[in-house]
SELO-963799 format. One record per residue (C-alpha): residue in three letters; z, x, y. Coordinates in steps of 0.25 Angstrom, whole numbers, m for minus. Example, Ala and Ser with C-alpha at 12.3 -4.5 7.8 and 13.67 -1.06 7.14 Angstrom:
# residues 2
[site "ALA",[31,49,m18]]
[site "SER",[29,55,m4]]
END
This chain:
# residues 138
[site "MET",[m56,402,82]]
[site "LEU",[m51,412,72]]
[site "VAL",[m43,420,82]]
[site "ALA",[m38,407,89]]
[site "ALA",[m33,402,76]]
[site "ILE",[m25,415,73]]
[site "ILE",[m19,415,87]]
[site "ALA",[m14,401,85]]
[site "ARG",[m9,404,71]]
[site "LEU",[m1,416,76]]
[site "ARG",[4,409,88]]
[site "THR",[10,398,79]]
[site "GLU",[15,407,68]]
[site "VAL",[20,420,74]]
[site "SER",[31,416,83]]
[site "ALA",[34,431,86]]
[site "LEU",[21,433,93]]
[site "ARG",[23,431,108]]
[site "ASP",[8,431,111]]
[site "VAL",[m4,428,103]]
[site "THR",[m18,428,108]]
[site "GLY",[m32,433,105]]
[site "ALA",[m40,444,111]]
[site "ALA",[m54,448,111]]
[site "ASP",[m51,462,105]]
[site "LEU",[m39,471,102]]
[site "ARG",[m40,478,116]]
[site "ALA",[m39,464,123]]
[site "ALA",[m26,460,115]]
[site "GLY",[m15,467,123]]
[site "ILE",[m20,466,138]]
[site "THR",[m11,455,143]]
[site "LEU",[1,455,133]]
[site "LYS",[14,451,138]]
[site "ARG",[22,446,126]]
[site "TRP",[25,453,113]]
[site "PRO",[23,453,102]]
[site "ALA",[9,447,103]]
[site "ALA",[m4,445,95]]
[site "TRP",[m18,445,98]]
[site "VAL",[m29,439,88]]
[site "VAL",[m42,446,88]]
[site "LEU",[m54,444,79]]
[site "THR",[m57,458,75]]
[site "GLY",[m69,456,66]]
[site "GLU",[m77,448,56]]
[site "GLN",[m84,453,44]]
[site "ALA",[m95,444,37]]
[site "GLN",[m98,445,23]]
[site "ALA",[m112,443,17]]
[site "ASN",[m119,430,17]]
[site "GLN",[m116,422,5]]
[site "LEU",[m128,412,5]]
[site "ALA",[m143,414,4]]
[site "THR",[m148,403,13]]
[site "ALA",[m136,402,23]]
[site "VAL",[m125,410,28]]
[site "SER",[m111,410,23]]
[site "GLN",[m103,423,26]]
[site "ARG",[m88,426,24]]
[site "VAL",[m83,432,37]]
[site "VAL",[m70,439,37]]
[site "ALA",[m64,438,51]]
[site "THR",[m53,449,55]]
[site "VAL",[m43,445,65]]
[site "GLY",[m33,455,72]]
[site "VAL",[m20,451,76]]
[site "VAL",[m15,461,86]]
[site "LEU",[0,462,88]]
[site "GLY",[7,468,99]]
[site "ALA",[22,471,100]]
[site "ARG",[29,478,111]]
[site "ASP",[43,486,111]]
[site "VAL",[46,494,123]]
[site "SER",[59,500,117]]
[site "ASP",[51,508,107]]
[site "ALA",[40,518,111]]
[site "THR",[36,521,96]]
[site "GLY",[32,507,93]]
[site "THR",[41,505,82]]
[site "ALA",[49,494,88]]
[site "ALA",[36,486,91]]
[site "ARG",[30,488,77]]
[site "GLU",[43,483,71]]
[site "ALA",[43,471,81]]
[site "LEU",[28,468,77]]
[site "GLU",[31,468,61]]
[site "PRO",[36,454,60]]
[site "VAL",[26,449,70]]
[site "ARG",[15,455,61]]
[site "GLY",[21,449,49]]
[site "ALA",[21,435,56]]
[site "VAL",[7,437,60]]
[site "ARG",[3,440,45]]
[site "ALA",[11,428,40]]
[site "ALA",[4,419,50]]
[site "LEU",[m10,424,46]]
[site "LEU",[m11,428,32]]
[site "GLY",[m16,417,23]]
[site "TRP",[m19,408,35]]
[site "ALA",[m33,403,38]]
[site "PRO",[m37,401,53]]
[site "ASP",[m44,388,49]]
[site "ALA",[m52,382,37]]
[site "GLU",[m64,391,40]]
[site "TYR",[m56,404,38]]
[site "GLU",[m50,411,26]]
[site "PRO",[m35,414,27]]
[site "CYS",[m31,427,34]]
[site "VAL",[m28,440,27]]
[site "LEU",[m23,453,33]]
[site "ARG",[m33,464,35]]
[site "GLY",[m23,474,40]]
[site "GLY",[m16,479,52]]
[site "ARG",[m14,491,61]]
[site "LEU",[m7,497,73]]
[site "LEU",[m17,496,85]]
[site "ALA",[m8,503,96]]
[site "PHE",[5,506,101]]
[site "GLY",[8,509,116]]
[site "ASP",[16,504,128]]
[site "ALA",[26,499,118]]
[site "VAL",[16,490,112]]
[site "LEU",[12,490,97]]
[site "TRP",[m1,484,94]]
[site "TRP",[m4,480,79]]
[site "LEU",[m17,473,73]]
[site "ASP",[m16,465,61]]
[site "GLU",[m30,460,56]]
[site "PHE",[m32,447,47]]
[site "ASP",[m45,443,40]]
[site "THR",[m50,429,38]]
[site "ALA",[m63,424,34]]
[site "TYR",[m73,413,36]]
[site "TYR",[m87,410,32]]
[site "ALA",[m99,411,42]]
[site "ARG",[m110,400,38]]
[site "ALA",[m123,396,43]]
END
């Protein structure tokens, strides 16, 4: 549900993205890419905090979602043009997600950080990660 909500948000809010989809992991993200720039949304981890209750379970769980962005520019073998083309897209993704809550169960998204994943075959791969949180209760 979390990944699907973020995909839907990026599809409606970031018009510069030509393709937005999900992937099971980061390696699966670029297999069938045909349109640039593109984004894949991947749940990259969850970290549960200690239980808050003595006779039941209430744990805050921080979910980390990765948005893998890909940009391609065959005119520049150094990747500089692809990086520059990706900057406004990254800004639009951040604007769409920062402070936005996927639904009432989740807290608003915050930026965890970002990093270059790879550059090759004229494609620059960048990962921005966002945290949100929910409570696991039983």
